[in-house]
N, CA, C and O atoms as a printed pandas DataFrame, in Angstrom:
     atom_number atom_name residue_name chain_id  residue_number  x_coord  y_coord  z_coord
0              1         N          MET        A               1  -12.266   25.586    8.310
1              2        CA          MET        A               1  -10.933   25.356    8.527
2              3         C          MET        A               1  -10.332   26.175    7.443
3              4         O          MET        A               1  -10.766   26.009    6.303
4              5         N          THR        A               2   -9.262   27.152    7.683
5              6        CA          THR        A               2   -8.467   27.695    6.728
6              7         C          THR        A               2   -7.403   26.946    6.058
7              8         O          THR        A               2   -6.993   25.981    6.702
8              9         N          ASP        A               3   -6.839   27.164    4.882
9             10        CA          ASP        A               3   -5.863   26.517    4.113
10            11         C          ASP        A               3   -4.865   26.199    4.755
11            12         O          ASP        A               3   -4.375   25.071    4.713
12            13         N          ASN        A               4   -4.289   27.436    5.649
13            14        CA          ASN        A               4   -2.937   27.188    6.376
14            15         C          ASN        A               4   -3.026   26.078    7.645
15            16         O          ASN        A               4   -2.026   25.600    8.181
16            17         N          LYS        A               5   -4.303   25.788    7.989
17            18        CA          LYS        A               5   -4.463   24.889    8.936
18            19         C          LYS        A               5   -4.848   23.462    8.315
19            20         O          LYS        A               5   -4.582   22.427    8.926
20            21         N          LEU        A               6   -5.417   23.461    7.204
21            22        CA          LEU        A               6   -5.979   22.301    6.416
22            23         C          LEU        A               6   -4.928   21.404    6.077
23            24         O          LEU        A               6   -5.054   20.222    6.397
24            25         N          LEU        A               7   -3.700   21.868    5.357
25            26        CA          LEU        A               7   -2.604   21.120    4.760
26            27         C          LEU        A               7   -1.921   20.319    5.811
27            28         O          LEU        A               7   -1.865   19.092    5.717
28            29         N          PRO        A               8   -1.358   21.025    6.892
29            30        CA          PRO        A               8   -0.729   20.322    8.077
30            31         C          PRO        A               8   -1.553   19.183    8.592
31            32         O          PRO        A               8   -1.106   18.047    8.754
32            33         N          LYS        A               9   -2.884   19.583    8.859
33            34        CA          LYS        A               9   -3.860   18.371    9.437
34            35         C          LYS        A               9   -4.001   17.274    8.469
35            36         O          LYS        A               9   -4.128   16.124    8.889
36            37         N          LEU        A              10   -3.990   17.536    7.175
37            38        CA          LEU        A              10   -4.195   16.495    6.260
38            39         C          LEU        A              10   -2.972   15.571    6.050
39            40         O          LEU        A              10   -3.027   14.351    5.894
40            41         N          SER        A              11   -1.870   16.335    6.071
41            42        CA          SER        A              11   -0.602   15.635    6.135
42            43         C          SER        A              11   -0.412   14.801    7.245
43            44         O          SER        A              11    0.252   13.769    7.153
44            45         N          GLN        A              12   -1.001   15.205    8.398
45            46        CA          GLN        A              12   -0.934   14.369    9.649
46            47         C          GLN        A              12   -1.818   13.068    9.526
47            48         O          GLN        A              12   -1.431   11.939    9.828
48            49         N          ASN        A              13   -3.113   13.412    9.018
49            50        CA          ASN        A              13   -3.977   12.277    8.802
50            51         C          ASN        A              13   -3.218   11.162    7.755
51            52         O          ASN        A              13   -3.251    9.955    7.996
52            53         N          LEU        A              14   -2.628   11.650    6.729
53            54        CA          LEU        A              14   -2.020   10.681    5.818
54            55         C          LEU        A              14   -0.953    9.812    6.502
55            56         O          LEU        A              14   -0.825    8.624    6.209
56            57         N          LEU        A              15   -0.190   10.432    7.422
57            58        CA          LEU        A              15    0.807    9.690    8.030
58            59         C          LEU        A              15    0.175    8.694    8.908
59            60         O          LEU        A              15    0.537    7.521    8.991
60            61         N          GLU        A              16   -0.901    9.297    9.630
61            62        CA          GLU        A              16   -1.674    8.155   10.543
62            63         C          GLU        A              16   -2.157    6.880    9.629
63            64         O          GLU        A              16   -1.904    5.718    9.945
64            65         N          ILE        A              17   -2.780    7.200    8.624
65            66        CA          ILE        A              17   -3.177    6.123    7.716
66            67         C          ILE        A              17   -2.088    5.254    7.183
67            68         O          ILE        A              17   -2.393    4.094    6.907
68            69         N          LEU        A              18   -0.849    5.657    6.999
69            70        CA          LEU        A              18    0.158    4.810    6.523
70            71         C          LEU        A              18    0.634    3.944    7.699
71            72         O          LEU        A              18    1.210    2.892    7.425
72            73         N          ASP        A              19    0.436    4.311    9.061
73            74        CA          ASP        A              19    0.830    3.570   10.244
74            75         C          ASP        A              19   -0.252    2.668   10.716
75            76         O          ASP        A              19   -0.041    1.782   11.545
76            77         N          ASP        A              20   -1.461    2.908   10.159
77            78        CA          ASP        A              20   -2.619    2.144   10.695
78            79         C          ASP        A              20   -2.509    0.670   10.368
79            80         O          ASP        A              20   -2.422    0.283    9.202
80            81         N          GLU        A              21   -2.514   -0.184   11.453
81            82        CA          GLU        A              21   -2.441   -1.489   11.351
82            83         C          GLU        A              21   -3.865   -2.250   11.187
83            84         O          GLU        A              21   -3.885   -3.477   11.093
84            85         N          GLU        A              22   -4.946   -1.551   11.159
85            86        CA          GLU        A              22   -6.262   -2.254   11.089
86            87         C          GLU        A              22   -6.885   -1.914    9.611
87            88         O          GLU        A              22   -7.483   -2.859    9.096
88            89         N          TYR        A              23   -6.836   -0.817    8.933
89            90        CA          TYR        A              23   -7.637   -0.487    7.722
90            91         C          TYR        A              23   -6.989   -0.720    6.490
91            92         O          TYR        A              23   -7.460   -0.283    5.440
92            93         N          TYR        A              24   -5.875   -1.418    6.540
93            94        CA          TYR        A              24   -5.346   -1.665    5.203
94            95         C          TYR        A              24   -6.283   -2.496    4.221
95            96         O          TYR        A              24   -7.287   -3.053    4.664
96            97         N          ASP        A              25   -5.963   -2.560    3.000
97            98        CA          ASP        A              25   -6.853   -3.345    2.144
98            99         C          ASP        A              25   -6.089   -3.994    1.111
99           100         O          ASP        A              25   -6.668   -4.234    0.052
100          101         N          ILE        A              26   -4.947   -4.300    1.240
101          102        CA          ILE        A              26   -4.065   -4.959    0.258
102          103         C          ILE        A              26   -2.791   -5.459    0.985
103          104         O          ILE        A              26   -2.217   -4.745    1.807
104          105         N          THR        A              27   -2.356   -6.724    0.659
105          106        CA          THR        A              27   -1.212   -7.124    0.960
106          107         C          THR        A              27   -0.291   -7.390   -0.156
107          108         O          THR        A              27   -0.688   -7.936   -1.186
108          109         N          ILE        A              28    0.997   -7.000    0.030
109          110        CA          ILE        A              28    1.938   -7.269   -1.099
110          111         C          ILE        A              28    2.937   -8.249   -0.604
111          112         O          ILE        A              28    3.474   -7.985    0.471
112          113         N          GLU        A              29    3.246   -9.270   -1.185
113          114        CA          GLU        A              29    4.323  -10.245   -0.890
114          115         C          GLU        A              29    5.448  -10.056   -1.746
115          116         O          GLU        A              29    5.230  -10.186   -2.951
116          117         N          VAL        A              30    6.522   -9.796   -1.403
117          118        CA          VAL        A              30    7.700   -9.590   -2.196
118          119         C          VAL        A              30    8.737  -10.512   -1.937
119          120         O          VAL        A              30    8.769  -10.966   -0.793
120          121         N          GLY        A              31    9.728  -10.951   -2.869
121          122        CA          GLY        A              31   10.763  -11.918   -2.603
122          123         C          GLY        A              31   10.322  -13.406   -2.930
123          124         O          GLY        A              31    9.192  -13.728   -3.295
124          125         N          ASN        A              32   11.320  -14.199   -2.755
125          126        CA          ASN        A              32   11.094  -15.558   -2.820
126          127         C          ASN        A              32   11.594  -16.285   -1.424
127          128         O          ASN        A              32   12.454  -15.846   -0.660
128          129         N          ASP        A              33   10.852  -17.487   -1.285
129          130        CA          ASP        A              33   11.356  -18.277   -0.004
130          131         C          ASP        A              33   12.828  -18.336   -0.138
131          132         O          ASP        A              33   13.423  -18.349   -1.215
132          133         N          PRO        A              34   13.388  -18.372    1.071
133          134        CA          PRO        A              34   12.965  -18.058    2.335
134          135         C          PRO        A              34   13.010  -16.475    2.744
135          136         O          PRO        A              34   12.891  -16.087    3.906
136          137         N          ASN        A              35   13.187  -15.680    1.696
137          138        CA          ASN        A              35   13.424  -14.197    1.882
138          139         C          ASN        A              35   12.006  -13.578    1.371
139          140         O          ASN        A              35   11.985  -12.842    0.385
140          141         N          VAL        A              36   10.910  -13.886    2.036
141          142        CA          VAL        A              36    9.545  -13.178    1.679
142          143         C          VAL        A              36    9.273  -12.307    2.628
143          144         O          VAL        A              36    9.576  -12.558    3.794
144          145         N          LYS        A              37    8.638  -11.111    2.258
145          146        CA          LYS        A              37    8.121  -10.108    3.352
146          147         C          LYS        A              37    6.874   -9.784    2.755
147          148         O          LYS        A              37    6.768   -9.642    1.536
148          149         N          VAL        A              38    5.853   -9.649    3.602
149          150        CA          VAL        A              38    4.590   -9.203    3.280
150          151         C          VAL        A              38    4.418   -7.730    3.842
151          152         O          VAL        A              38    4.756   -7.443    4.990
152          153         N          PHE        A              39    3.881   -6.835    2.974
153          154        CA          PHE        A              39    3.570   -5.460    3.279
154          155         C          PHE        A              39    2.213   -5.352    3.324
155          156         O          PHE        A              39    1.513   -6.054    2.594
156          157         N          ARG        A              40    1.669   -4.421    4.223
157          158        CA          ARG        A              40    0.299   -4.100    4.268
158          159         C          ARG        A              40    0.177   -2.744    3.768
159          160         O          ARG        A              40    0.917   -1.879    4.237
160          161         N          ALA        A              41   -0.702   -2.449    2.838
161          162        CA          ALA        A              41   -0.922   -1.184    2.235
162          163         C          ALA        A              41   -2.319   -0.822    1.991
163          164         O          ALA        A              41   -3.239   -1.567    2.329
164          165         N          HIS        A              42   -2.526    0.460    1.331
165          166        CA          HIS        A              42   -3.598    0.944    0.969
166          167         C          HIS        A              42   -3.892    1.216   -0.461
167          168         O          HIS        A              42   -3.249    2.129   -0.979
168          169         N          MET        A              43   -4.794    0.549   -1.214
169          170        CA          MET        A              43   -4.877    0.447   -2.637
170          171         C          MET        A              43   -4.981    1.842   -3.179
171          172         O          MET        A              43   -4.444    2.069   -4.263
172          173         N          VAL        A              44   -5.547    2.699   -2.613
173          174        CA          VAL        A              44   -5.784    3.943   -3.105
174          175         C          VAL        A              44   -4.575    4.909   -3.085
175          176         O          VAL        A              44   -4.456    5.830   -3.893
176          177         N          ILE        A              45   -3.698    4.636   -2.116
177          178        CA          ILE        A              45   -2.090    5.308   -2.090
178          179         C          ILE        A              45   -1.437    4.702   -3.210
179          180         O          ILE        A              45   -0.887    5.383   -4.076
180          181         N          LEU        A              46   -1.478    3.279   -3.235
181          182        CA          LEU        A              46   -0.642    2.770   -4.008
182          183         C          LEU        A              46   -1.064    3.175   -5.707
183          184         O          LEU        A              46   -0.271    3.378   -6.626
184          185         N          ASN        A              47   -2.361    3.205   -5.745
185          186        CA          ASN        A              47   -2.740    3.684   -7.223
186          187         C          ASN        A              47   -2.363    4.853   -7.604
187          188         O          ASN        A              47   -2.004    4.969   -8.775
188          189         N          TYR        A              48   -2.348    5.834   -6.864
189          190        CA          TYR        A              48   -1.965    7.225   -7.110
190          191         C          TYR        A              48   -0.396    7.534   -7.274
191          192         O          TYR        A              48    0.115    8.435   -7.939
192          193         N          ARG        A              49    0.200    6.602   -6.535
193          194        CA          ARG        A              49    1.880    6.737   -6.412
194          195         C          ARG        A              49    2.615    6.097   -7.365
195          196         O          ARG        A              49    3.717    6.552   -7.672
196          197         N          SER        A              50    2.092    4.903   -7.995
197          198        CA          SER        A              50    2.881    4.109   -8.676
198          199         C          SER        A              50    2.085    3.513   -9.941
199          200         O          SER        A              50    1.210    2.660   -9.798
200          201         N          PRO        A              51    2.451    4.019  -11.154
201          202        CA          PRO        A              51    1.891    3.468  -12.405
202          203         C          PRO        A              51    2.083    2.075  -12.643
203          204         O          PRO        A              51    1.259    1.443  -13.304
204          205         N          TYR        A              52    3.148    1.521  -12.139
205          206        CA          TYR        A              52    3.343    0.108  -12.159
206          207         C          TYR        A              52    2.250   -0.845  -11.477
207          208         O          TYR        A              52    1.676   -1.787  -12.024
208          209         N          LEU        A              53    2.101   -0.427  -10.266
209          210        CA          LEU        A              53    1.116   -1.041   -9.248
210          211         C          LEU        A              53   -0.250   -0.532   -9.718
211          212         O          LEU        A              53   -1.180   -1.306   -9.493
212          213         N          ARG        A              54   -0.523    0.521  -10.273
213          214        CA          ARG        A              54   -1.895    0.772  -10.754
214          215         C          ARG        A              54   -2.178   -0.145  -11.872
215          216         O          ARG        A              54   -3.314   -0.616  -11.915
216          217         N          ARG        A              55   -1.321   -0.480  -12.791
217          218        CA          ARG        A              55   -1.649   -1.478  -13.805
218          219         C          ARG        A              55   -2.044   -2.834  -13.281
219          220         O          ARG        A              55   -2.991   -3.459  -13.758
220          221         N          ILE        A              56   -1.199   -3.334  -12.155
221          222        CA          ILE        A              56   -1.631   -4.492  -11.326
222          223         C          ILE        A              56   -2.732   -4.488  -10.739
223          224         O          ILE        A              56   -3.476   -5.458  -10.880
224          225         N          LEU        A              57   -3.091   -3.449   -9.973
225          226        CA          LEU        A              57   -4.174   -3.389   -9.189
226          227         C          LEU        A              57   -5.494   -3.142  -10.101
227          228         O          LEU        A              57   -6.567   -3.502   -9.617
228          229         N          SER        A              58   -5.482   -2.536  -11.420
229          230        CA          SER        A              58   -6.521   -2.628  -12.324
230          231         C          SER        A              58   -7.033   -3.849  -12.767
231          232         O          SER        A              58   -8.197   -3.866  -13.166
232          233         N          THR        A              59   -6.218   -5.110  -12.768
233          234        CA          THR        A              59   -6.608   -6.348  -13.164
234          235         C          THR        A              59   -6.714   -7.184  -11.896
235          236         O          THR        A              59   -6.901   -8.390  -12.062
236          237         N          ASN        A              60   -6.627   -6.747  -10.728
237          238        CA          ASN        A              60   -6.666   -7.315   -9.490
238          239         C          ASN        A              60   -7.538   -6.684   -8.609
239          240         O          ASN        A              60   -7.114   -6.421   -7.484
240          241         N          LYS        A              61   -8.804   -6.362   -8.945
241          242        CA          LYS        A              61   -9.743   -5.585   -8.164
242          243         C          LYS        A              61  -10.263   -6.336   -6.928
243          244         O          LYS        A              61  -10.520   -7.539   -6.887
244          245         N          LYS        A              62  -10.377   -5.469   -5.952
245          246        CA          LYS        A              62  -11.190   -6.210   -4.861
246          247         C          LYS        A              62  -12.363   -6.827   -5.078
247          248         O          LYS        A              62  -13.198   -6.261   -5.783
248          249         N          LYS        A              63  -12.652   -8.188   -4.470
249          250        CA          LYS        A              63  -13.815   -8.962   -4.879
250          251         C          LYS        A              63  -14.836   -8.359   -4.169
251          252         O          LYS        A              63  -14.625   -7.642   -3.191
252          253         N          ASN        A              64  -15.991   -8.623   -4.634
253          254        CA          ASN        A              64  -17.258   -8.120   -3.947
254          255         C          ASN        A              64  -17.658   -8.723   -2.447
255          256         O          ASN        A              64  -18.497   -8.233   -1.691
256          257         N          ASP        A              65  -16.840   -9.925   -2.202
257          258        CA          ASP        A              65  -17.284  -10.464   -0.979
258          259         C          ASP        A              65  -16.240   -9.964    0.082
259          260         O          ASP        A              65  -15.991  -10.660    1.067
260          261         N          GLU        A              66  -15.577   -8.639   -0.146
261          262        CA          GLU        A              66  -14.648   -8.046    0.746
262          263         C          GLU        A              66  -13.598   -8.643    1.141
263          264         O          GLU        A              66  -13.121   -8.208    2.190
264          265         N          THR        A              67  -12.922   -9.749    0.505
265          266        CA          THR        A              67  -11.870  -10.487    0.644
266          267         C          THR        A              67  -10.735   -9.461    0.459
267          268         O          THR        A              67  -10.720   -8.689   -0.500
268          269         N          LEU        A              68   -9.896   -9.479    1.302
269          270        CA          LEU        A              68   -8.586   -8.791    1.219
270          271         C          LEU        A              68   -7.965   -9.141   -0.077
271          272         O          LEU        A              68   -7.921  -10.317   -0.440
272          273         N          THR        A              69   -7.445   -8.100   -0.850
273          274        CA          THR        A              69   -6.694   -8.353   -2.142
274          275         C          THR        A              69   -5.284   -8.613   -1.786
275          276         O          THR        A              69   -4.826   -7.994   -0.825
276          277         N          SER        A              70   -4.578   -9.397   -2.393
277          278        CA          SER        A              70   -3.163   -9.884   -2.227
278          279         C          SER        A              70   -2.384  -10.005   -3.604
279          280         O          SER        A              70   -2.851  -10.796   -4.423
280          281         N          ILE        A              71   -1.343   -9.359   -3.905
281          282        CA          ILE        A              71   -0.644   -9.585   -4.930
282          283         C          ILE        A              71    0.810   -9.941   -4.438
283          284         O          ILE        A              71    1.325   -9.448   -3.434
284          285         N          LYS        A              72    1.402  -10.854   -5.267
285          286        CA          LYS        A              72    2.739  -11.396   -5.268
286          287         C          LYS        A              72    3.654  -10.938   -6.166
287          288         O          LYS        A              72    3.396  -11.037   -7.365
288          289         N          LEU        A              73    4.913  -10.341   -5.713
289          290        CA          LEU        A              73    5.780   -9.763   -6.554
290          291         C          LEU        A              73    7.081  -10.531   -6.288
291          292         O          LEU        A              73    7.875   -9.974   -5.530
292          293         N          PRO        A              74    7.387  -11.611   -6.746
293          294        CA          PRO        A              74    8.568  -12.649   -6.485
294          295         C          PRO        A              74    9.734  -12.042   -6.865
295          296         O          PRO        A              74   10.749  -12.193   -6.184
296          297         N          ASN        A              75    9.730  -11.307   -7.963
297          298        CA          ASN        A              75   11.055  -10.675   -8.707
298          299         C          ASN        A              75   11.482   -9.585   -8.037
299          300         O          ASN        A              75   12.500   -9.016   -8.431
300          301         N          ILE        A              76   10.699   -9.061   -6.790
301          302        CA          ILE        A              76   11.259   -7.749   -6.380
302          303         C          ILE        A              76   11.578   -8.182   -4.901
303          304         O          ILE        A              76   10.888   -8.922   -4.199
304          305         N          SER        A              77   12.645   -7.631   -4.604
305          306        CA          SER        A              77   13.278   -7.834   -3.141
306          307         C          SER        A              77   12.736   -6.876   -2.119
307          308         O          SER        A              77   12.232   -5.789   -2.402
308          309         N          PHE        A              78   12.902   -7.449   -0.697
309          310        CA          PHE        A              78   12.498   -6.732    0.422
310          311         C          PHE        A              78   13.123   -5.278    0.315
311          312         O          PHE        A              78   12.471   -4.249    0.490
312          313         N          GLU        A              79   14.398   -5.327    0.022
313          314        CA          GLU        A              79   15.030   -4.048    0.275
314          315         C          GLU        A              79   14.744   -2.936   -0.806
315          316         O          GLU        A              79   15.108   -1.765   -0.696
316          317         N          GLU        A              80   14.053   -3.458   -1.848
317          318        CA          GLU        A              80   13.790   -2.468   -2.929
318          319         C          GLU        A              80   12.374   -1.872   -2.405
319          320         O          GLU        A              80   11.984   -0.811   -2.893
320          321         N          CYS        A              81   11.755   -2.401   -1.620
321          322        CA          CYS        A              81   10.348   -1.986   -1.260
322          323         C          CYS        A              81   10.380   -1.325    0.155
323          324         O          CYS        A              81    9.409   -0.664    0.525
324          325         N          ASP        A              82   11.477   -1.490    0.957
325          326        CA          ASP        A              82   11.310   -0.895    2.211
326          327         C          ASP        A              82   11.714    0.585    2.391
327          328         O          ASP        A              82   12.848    0.991    2.137
328          329         N          ILE        A              83   10.865    1.242    2.776
329          330        CA          ILE        A              83   10.903    2.760    2.905
330          331         C          ILE        A              83   11.026    3.035    4.449
331          332         O          ILE        A              83   10.530    4.076    4.879
332          333         N          SER        A              84   11.660    2.160    5.319
333          334        CA          SER        A              84   11.359    2.738    6.735
334          335         C          SER        A              84   12.785    3.421    6.991
335          336         O          SER        A              84   12.975    3.880    8.117
336          337         N          ASP        A              85   13.701    3.515    6.130
337          338        CA          ASP        A              85   14.994    4.317    6.641
338          339         C          ASP        A              85   14.652    5.728    6.699
339          340         O          ASP        A              85   15.490    6.552    7.066
């Protein structure tokens, strides 16, 4: 595959990964009751896109028993994390 075909396909694949409901490997709970929102995400993307989350993830690595990793960020609101606009 030539470079001019590779990048658009790679971009399309990344968009598909972000929409994937099955293969996420972390949940992030933001806000406080009753305004809690849970986001599903991919650790590798969070790790490379956010230095803040990289620090959190480095201390909260996935367990060997394949249990889903979850982090809670009660001081962050849903609106601060929502990128659906």
